[in-house]
C-alpha positions as CSV (number, residue, x, y, z in Angstrom):
1,M,-226.5,-40.5,129.4
2,A,-222.8,-40.2,128.7
3,R,-222.1,-39.0,125.2
4,P,-219.2,-40.5,123.3
5,I,-216.4,-38.1,122.2
6,V,-215.3,-37.7,118.6
7,A,-212.1,-35.7,118.0
8,I,-211.3,-34.0,114.7
9,V,-207.6,-34.3,114.0
10,G,-205.3,-33.1,111.2
11,R,-202.6,-30.7,110.2
12,P,-203.2,-27.0,110.1
13,N,-205.6,-25.5,107.5
14,V,-207.3,-28.6,106.3
15,G,-210.7,-27.3,107.5
16,K,-211.1,-28.9,111.0
17,S,-213.0,-25.9,112.4
18,T,-215.3,-25.7,109.3
19,L,-216.1,-29.4,109.8
20,F,-216.7,-28.8,113.5
21,N,-219.1,-26.0,112.8
22,R,-220.9,-28.1,110.2
23,L,-221.3,-31.0,112.6
24,V,-222.4,-29.0,115.5
25,G,-224.7,-26.9,113.3
26,W,-226.4,-30.0,112.0
27,R,-228.4,-30.3,115.1
28,K,-229.4,-26.6,115.1
29,A,-231.4,-27.3,111.9
30,I,-233.9,-28.8,114.2
31,V,-233.4,-27.0,117.5
32,D,-232.8,-23.2,117.2
33,P,-229.7,-21.8,118.9
34,I,-230.3,-20.2,122.3
35,S,-229.6,-16.5,121.9
36,G,-226.6,-15.2,123.7
37,L,-224.7,-18.5,123.7
38,T,-220.9,-18.0,123.6
39,R,-219.6,-19.9,120.7
40,D,-215.8,-19.4,120.8
41,R,-215.0,-22.8,122.3
42,L,-213.7,-26.2,121.1
43,Y,-216.6,-28.4,122.2
44,G,-220.1,-29.0,120.8
45,V,-222.9,-31.5,120.6
46,C,-223.8,-33.2,117.3
47,E,-227.0,-35.1,116.8
48,W,-227.5,-37.6,113.9
49,L,-230.3,-40.1,113.5
50,G,-231.3,-39.8,117.1
51,H,-227.8,-40.3,118.5
52,E,-225.8,-37.5,120.2
53,F,-222.0,-37.3,120.6
54,T,-219.5,-34.6,121.7
55,V,-217.3,-33.1,119.0
56,V,-213.9,-31.8,119.8
57,D,-212.1,-29.4,117.4
58,T,-208.3,-29.8,117.9
59,A,-205.5,-27.5,116.9
60,G,-203.4,-28.5,113.9
61,L,-200.5,-30.9,114.3
62,E,-197.1,-29.9,112.9
63,M,-195.3,-33.2,113.8
64,D,-191.8,-31.7,113.0
65,G,-190.1,-34.4,115.1
66,A,-187.9,-32.0,117.1
67,P,-187.4,-32.7,120.8
68,V,-189.9,-30.7,123.0
69,A,-187.0,-28.8,124.7
70,D,-185.8,-27.5,121.3
71,R,-189.2,-26.5,120.0
72,D,-191.4,-23.4,120.4
73,F,-193.3,-23.8,123.6
74,S,-196.6,-22.8,122.2
75,Q,-196.4,-25.4,119.5
76,A,-195.5,-28.2,121.9
77,D,-198.5,-27.0,124.1
78,I,-200.8,-27.2,121.1
79,E,-199.7,-30.7,120.2
80,A,-200.2,-31.7,123.8
81,Q,-203.8,-30.5,123.7
82,T,-204.5,-32.6,120.6
83,R,-202.8,-35.7,122.1
84,V,-205.1,-35.4,125.2
85,A,-208.1,-35.2,122.9
86,I,-206.9,-38.3,121.1
87,E,-206.6,-40.1,124.4
88,E,-210.1,-39.1,125.6
89,A,-211.9,-39.8,122.3
90,N,-214.0,-42.8,121.4
91,A,-213.4,-42.2,117.7
92,I,-211.3,-39.9,115.6
93,V,-212.0,-38.1,112.3
94,F,-208.7,-37.7,110.5
95,L,-209.2,-34.8,108.2
96,L,-207.0,-34.2,105.1
97,D,-206.9,-31.6,102.3
98,V,-207.7,-33.4,99.0
99,R,-206.4,-30.5,97.0
100,Q,-202.9,-30.7,98.4
101,G,-202.8,-34.5,98.5
102,L,-200.7,-36.4,101.1
103,T,-197.9,-34.7,102.9
104,A,-195.2,-36.0,105.3
105,I,-197.1,-34.5,108.2
106,D,-200.2,-36.5,107.2
107,R,-198.2,-39.7,107.2
108,D,-196.8,-38.9,110.7
109,I,-200.3,-38.1,112.0
110,A,-201.5,-41.4,110.6
111,Q,-198.9,-43.3,112.5
112,L,-199.8,-41.4,115.7
113,L,-203.5,-42.3,115.3
114,R,-202.8,-45.9,114.4
115,R,-200.8,-46.3,117.7
116,S,-203.7,-44.7,119.7
117,G,-205.9,-47.8,119.1
118,R,-208.9,-45.6,118.5
119,P,-211.3,-46.1,115.5
120,V,-210.1,-43.7,112.8
121,I,-212.4,-42.3,110.0
122,I,-210.5,-40.8,107.1
123,A,-212.2,-37.8,105.5
124,A,-210.7,-36.0,102.5
125,N,-211.9,-32.4,102.8
126,K,-212.4,-29.7,100.1
127,A,-213.7,-32.3,97.6
128,D,-216.0,-29.8,95.9
129,T,-216.0,-31.3,92.5
130,Y,-216.2,-34.9,91.3
131,G,-212.9,-34.4,89.3
132,Q,-211.0,-34.8,92.6
133,E,-212.0,-38.5,93.1
134,H,-208.6,-39.7,91.8
135,F,-206.9,-38.4,95.0
136,R,-208.7,-41.1,96.9
137,H,-206.2,-43.7,95.7
138,E,-203.3,-41.6,97.0
139,I,-204.8,-41.2,100.4
140,L,-205.4,-45.0,100.5
141,E,-201.6,-45.3,100.7
142,L,-202.0,-44.5,104.4
143,G,-203.3,-48.0,104.9
144,F,-206.8,-47.3,106.2
145,P,-209.6,-49.3,104.5
146,E,-211.8,-46.4,103.5
147,V,-211.6,-42.7,102.5
148,L,-214.7,-40.5,102.6
149,M,-214.7,-37.5,100.2
150,V,-216.3,-34.5,101.9
151,S,-216.7,-30.8,101.6
152,A,-217.2,-29.3,105.1
153,E,-217.9,-25.9,103.6
154,H,-220.6,-27.0,101.2
155,G,-221.9,-30.0,103.2
156,I,-221.0,-32.6,100.6
157,G,-220.6,-36.1,102.0
158,I,-221.3,-35.1,105.6
159,D,-224.2,-37.5,105.9
160,D,-221.9,-40.4,104.9
161,L,-219.3,-39.2,107.4
162,L,-221.8,-39.1,110.2
163,D,-223.1,-42.6,109.4
164,R,-219.5,-43.9,109.6
165,V,-218.9,-42.1,112.9
166,L,-222.0,-43.7,114.4
167,D,-220.8,-47.1,113.2
168,N,-217.6,-46.7,115.2
169,L,-219.0,-45.3,118.4
170,P,-219.8,-47.6,121.4
171,P,-223.5,-47.9,122.4
172,T,-224.7,-45.2,124.8
173,E,-225.8,-46.6,128.1
174,A,-227.6,-45.0,131.0
175,E,-225.2,-44.2,133.8
176,V,-227.7,-43.4,136.5
177,G,-229.1,-46.3,138.6
178,E,-232.8,-46.5,139.4
179,E,-232.1,-45.9,143.1
180,E,-229.8,-43.0,142.7
181,A,-231.2,-39.5,143.4
182,G,-228.9,-38.2,140.7
183,R,-225.4,-37.4,139.5
184,I,-224.0,-33.9,140.1
185,A,-220.8,-32.6,138.5
186,I,-218.9,-29.8,140.3
187,M,-217.3,-27.6,137.6
188,G,-215.6,-24.2,137.5
189,R,-212.3,-22.4,137.1
190,P,-209.3,-23.5,139.2
191,N,-209.1,-22.4,142.8
192,V,-212.7,-21.3,143.1
193,G,-213.3,-23.9,145.8
194,K,-214.7,-26.9,144.1
195,S,-212.8,-29.4,146.3
196,S,-213.6,-27.3,149.4
197,L,-217.3,-27.5,148.4
198,L,-217.1,-31.2,148.0
199,N,-215.5,-31.6,151.4
200,A,-218.1,-29.3,153.0
201,L,-220.9,-31.4,151.4
202,L,-219.3,-34.7,152.6
203,G,-218.2,-33.4,156.0
204,D,-214.7,-34.7,155.7
205,E,-211.4,-34.0,153.9
206,R,-211.9,-36.6,151.2
207,A,-210.7,-34.3,148.4
208,L,-207.3,-32.6,148.3
209,V,-207.6,-28.9,148.9
210,S,-204.8,-26.5,148.0
211,D,-204.3,-22.8,147.2
212,I,-202.3,-23.9,144.1
213,P,-204.6,-23.9,141.1
214,G,-205.1,-27.2,139.3
215,T,-204.6,-29.5,142.3
216,T,-207.5,-31.7,141.1
217,R,-206.3,-33.5,138.0
218,D,-209.0,-36.0,137.1
219,P,-212.7,-36.3,137.8
220,V,-213.4,-38.1,141.0
221,D,-216.8,-39.7,141.9
222,T,-218.0,-39.7,145.5
223,V,-221.3,-41.0,146.9
224,L,-223.2,-39.0,149.4
225,T,-226.4,-40.2,151.1
226,F,-229.1,-37.6,151.1
227,D,-232.6,-38.4,152.5
228,G,-231.8,-42.1,152.3
229,L,-230.8,-42.0,148.6
230,P,-227.3,-42.0,147.1
231,V,-226.2,-38.9,145.3
232,V,-223.1,-39.1,143.2
233,L,-220.8,-36.1,143.3
234,I,-218.3,-35.7,140.5
235,D,-215.4,-33.3,141.4
236,T,-213.7,-32.2,138.2
237,A,-210.4,-30.6,137.4
238,G,-210.4,-26.8,137.2
239,I,-211.0,-25.1,133.9
240,R,-208.2,-22.7,133.1
241,R,-208.3,-19.8,130.7
242,R,-206.2,-20.6,127.6
243,A,-203.8,-17.7,128.0
244,A,-203.1,-18.5,131.6
245,A,-202.5,-22.3,131.1
246,R,-198.9,-23.5,131.1
247,D,-199.1,-27.0,132.5
248,R,-200.3,-29.7,130.1
249,L,-202.4,-31.4,132.7
250,E,-204.0,-28.2,133.8
251,R,-204.5,-26.7,130.4
252,F,-206.4,-29.7,129.0
253,S,-208.4,-30.7,132.1
254,L,-211.5,-29.1,130.4
255,L,-211.9,-32.1,128.1
256,R,-211.9,-34.4,131.1
257,G,-214.3,-32.1,132.8
258,I,-216.6,-32.2,129.8
259,K,-216.4,-36.0,129.8
260,A,-217.3,-36.0,133.5
261,M,-220.2,-33.6,132.8
262,E,-221.6,-36.0,130.3
263,R,-222.1,-38.5,133.1
264,A,-224.0,-36.0,135.2
265,D,-227.7,-35.0,135.5
266,A,-226.9,-31.5,136.7
267,V,-223.9,-29.2,136.9
268,L,-222.9,-27.0,139.8
269,L,-221.1,-24.1,138.2
270,V,-218.9,-22.8,141.0
271,M,-217.7,-19.2,140.8
272,E,-215.9,-17.1,143.4
273,A,-217.4,-13.8,144.8
274,P,-214.1,-11.8,144.8
275,T,-213.3,-12.5,141.1
276,G,-216.8,-12.5,139.8
277,I,-218.1,-13.9,136.5
278,L,-215.6,-14.5,133.7
279,T,-216.0,-15.6,130.1
280,Q,-214.9,-19.1,130.8
281,D,-217.9,-19.5,133.2
282,Q,-220.2,-18.6,130.3
283,H,-218.5,-21.3,128.2
284,V,-219.2,-24.0,130.7
285,A,-222.8,-22.9,131.2
286,S,-223.5,-22.8,127.5
287,Y,-222.0,-26.3,127.0
288,A,-224.0,-27.6,129.9
289,L,-227.2,-26.4,128.3
290,E,-226.2,-27.6,124.8
291,A,-225.5,-31.0,126.3
292,G,-228.9,-31.0,127.9
293,K,-227.7,-30.9,131.5
294,G,-229.4,-29.1,134.5
295,L,-227.5,-26.1,135.9
296,V,-227.1,-24.5,139.3
297,F,-225.0,-21.4,139.9
298,V,-222.9,-21.5,143.1
299,I,-221.2,-18.4,144.2
300,N,-218.4,-19.4,146.7
301,K,-216.2,-17.3,149.1
302,V,-218.9,-14.8,150.0
303,D,-217.1,-14.5,153.3
304,L,-214.4,-12.6,151.5
305,V,-216.6,-9.8,150.1
306,E,-218.5,-7.0,151.8
307,G,-221.7,-5.0,151.4
308,E,-224.1,-5.8,148.6
309,E,-221.6,-8.3,147.2
310,K,-222.8,-10.7,149.9
311,T,-226.5,-10.4,148.9
312,A,-228.5,-12.7,146.6
313,V,-230.2,-9.8,145.0
314,A,-227.0,-8.3,143.7
315,W,-225.8,-11.6,142.4
316,K,-229.1,-12.4,140.7
317,T,-228.7,-9.1,138.8
318,R,-225.2,-10.0,137.8
319,I,-226.1,-13.5,136.8
320,A,-229.1,-12.3,134.7
321,R,-226.8,-9.9,132.9
322,A,-224.0,-12.4,132.2
323,F,-226.1,-15.5,131.5
324,K,-229.0,-14.1,129.5
325,F,-229.3,-17.4,127.7
326,V,-230.1,-19.3,131.0
327,P,-232.4,-17.1,133.1
328,H,-234.1,-20.1,134.7
329,A,-231.1,-21.6,136.7
330,P,-231.2,-21.3,140.5
331,L,-228.6,-19.5,142.4
332,V,-226.9,-20.4,145.8
333,L,-224.5,-18.2,147.7
334,I,-222.1,-20.1,149.9
335,S,-218.8,-20.1,151.8
336,A,-217.3,-23.6,151.6
337,K,-214.7,-22.5,154.2
338,T,-217.3,-21.5,156.9
339,G,-220.1,-23.8,155.8
340,A,-222.5,-20.9,155.2
341,G,-225.2,-21.8,152.6
342,V,-223.7,-25.2,151.8
343,R,-226.7,-27.1,153.1
344,R,-228.8,-25.5,150.3
345,V,-226.6,-26.8,147.4
346,I,-227.8,-30.4,147.3
347,P,-231.5,-29.6,147.6
348,A,-231.2,-27.0,144.8
349,A,-229.4,-29.5,142.5
350,L,-231.9,-32.3,143.3
351,D,-234.8,-30.0,142.6
352,V,-233.3,-29.3,139.1
353,I,-232.8,-33.0,138.5
354,G,-236.3,-33.8,139.7
355,Q,-237.8,-31.2,137.3
356,R,-235.8,-32.6,134.3
357,R,-237.6,-35.9,135.0
358,T,-241.0,-34.3,134.9
359,R,-243.4,-36.0,132.6
360,V,-246.2,-33.8,131.3
361,P,-249.6,-35.4,130.5
362,T,-250.2,-35.1,126.7
363,N,-253.7,-33.7,127.1
364,E,-252.5,-31.1,129.5
365,L,-249.6,-30.2,127.3
366,N,-251.9,-29.7,124.3
367,R,-254.3,-27.7,126.3
368,V,-251.7,-25.2,127.5
369,L,-250.2,-24.8,124.1
370,R,-253.5,-24.2,122.4
371,E,-254.6,-21.7,125.0
372,A,-251.3,-19.9,124.6
373,M,-251.6,-19.8,120.8
374,T,-255.2,-18.6,121.1
375,E,-254.3,-15.8,123.5
376,R,-251.4,-14.7,121.4
377,P,-251.6,-16.1,117.8
378,P,-248.4,-16.7,116.0
379,P,-247.3,-14.0,113.4
380,S,-248.2,-14.6,109.8
381,F,-245.5,-14.9,107.1
382,K,-246.4,-14.5,103.4
383,G,-250.0,-15.1,104.1
384,K,-249.4,-18.3,106.1
385,R,-249.6,-18.8,109.9
386,L,-248.3,-21.6,112.1
387,S,-250.9,-24.0,113.3
388,L,-250.5,-26.8,115.9
389,N,-251.9,-30.2,115.1
390,F,-250.5,-32.1,118.1
391,A,-247.8,-31.9,120.8
392,T,-246.1,-34.5,122.9
393,Q,-243.1,-34.9,125.2
394,A,-240.3,-36.9,123.8
395,E,-238.6,-39.7,125.7
396,S,-235.2,-38.0,126.2
397,E,-232.8,-37.0,128.9
398,A,-233.4,-33.3,128.6
399,P,-237.0,-32.0,128.6
400,T,-238.0,-32.0,124.9
401,I,-241.4,-31.0,123.5
402,V,-242.3,-32.1,120.0
403,L,-244.7,-30.0,118.0
404,F,-246.4,-31.4,114.9
405,V,-247.2,-28.3,112.8
406,N,-248.3,-27.4,109.3
407,D,-245.0,-25.8,108.4
408,V,-241.7,-25.9,110.4
409,G,-240.5,-22.7,108.7
410,L,-243.3,-20.5,110.3
411,L,-242.0,-20.5,113.9
412,H,-240.2,-17.3,114.6
413,F,-237.5,-17.4,117.3
414,S,-239.4,-14.8,119.4
415,Y,-242.6,-16.9,119.3
416,R,-240.6,-20.0,120.2
417,R,-239.4,-18.1,123.3
418,Y,-243.0,-17.2,124.1
419,L,-244.1,-20.8,123.9
420,E,-241.1,-21.9,126.0
421,N,-242.0,-19.3,128.7
422,Q,-245.6,-20.5,128.7
423,L,-244.4,-24.1,129.2
424,R,-242.1,-23.2,132.0
425,E,-244.8,-21.2,133.7
426,H,-247.1,-24.2,133.8
427,F,-244.7,-27.1,134.1
428,G,-241.5,-25.8,135.6
429,F,-238.3,-27.3,134.2
430,Q,-236.3,-24.9,136.3
431,G,-232.5,-25.0,135.7
432,N,-232.9,-27.2,132.6
433,P,-232.8,-26.5,128.9
434,L,-236.2,-26.9,127.3
435,R,-236.0,-28.1,123.7
436,I,-238.9,-27.4,121.3
437,V,-238.6,-29.6,118.2
438,L,-240.8,-29.1,115.2
439,R,-242.1,-31.9,113.0
440,Q,-244.1,-31.2,109.9
441,E,-247.3,-33.1,109.4
442,K,-247.3,-35.1,106.2
443,K,-250.1,-34.1,103.8
């Protein structure tokens, strides 16, 4: 399922990041955060009323009107990032500061958003008291039909904002055809060999390969027939570290890569053996899991290293240390240049896709969970102990187990991990996030 994209846009210091954290955190009230996830990124998944969408936190726009050549390069770069987010978004939340009222920058941003043709939801932030309602009339001067008064910090008006966002998003449709074996996105930093891997899998030079980082600009879909079934391979632009990015198309290719990832069932996270694992790799892995995608680690260019750096044992240790939040993803060592190990990539990805489509019989699921809770009872809290009434697997893209319990506040994160390990031991789900959602039985 391809998630729609919602960009939060506004001038600096109006509370965009606070709103981003509020929207992304809304979902975590149901699903606990995975320990070890790296959070310093600009993309997250928000769930509201059963619908999910990707939220993009953009940098503040200054809109000073000076020619790009005469402006500070970093500021021009920042604005280019935000403009790319606007281009890719399905809807835009235009955030203003109700305490400061309208500014000239707000008016310029409004003109920019109006020209984009995207649906725009106006949210006046920092409306912590009802006495600020009179500012609504001032903001209506921008010409948009509605202004929502919100407080991102205190959660005021966020439910109305989310309702309005859903009203302006296109319906989510399944991208995968019934006869497709699956969709696989090839992601990673620039120059780690993603296009070379694609060519090695296809057996031809269909993708442009270059030593210059950032050669691939936009996601490209290619169909490969494997065991008689079509497999869609999505080659994405390289994801650059922010400090190293100087070209607009290269710097903001991550957003297009994220959009491509949303159309995939599984992600091949490609890293190169000589460089090793970097923080940006952790960013991609954490987002793939949060977005409910399967994950396969691919270590490329093993022909350029020696000794234990060529062994799977050494890389499994490094992967386990760097990706503690995803110990269940398979690992494949390859050399796209020589072809070594490439034949194991597609089977590994399809196995992950197959396991995400596993349907667990309800009676077997309840039996396993009850036995696990009998063997190791949940800890008590203030004289109360978690008890399971019923469990079922939800109809969702990512494996999701719904537990109907006596009190949702009694499940400790360590016991949640224990139950997840028991479920994985019996039913697999290798390479996929396993979501455990609690529902409280009505008395």
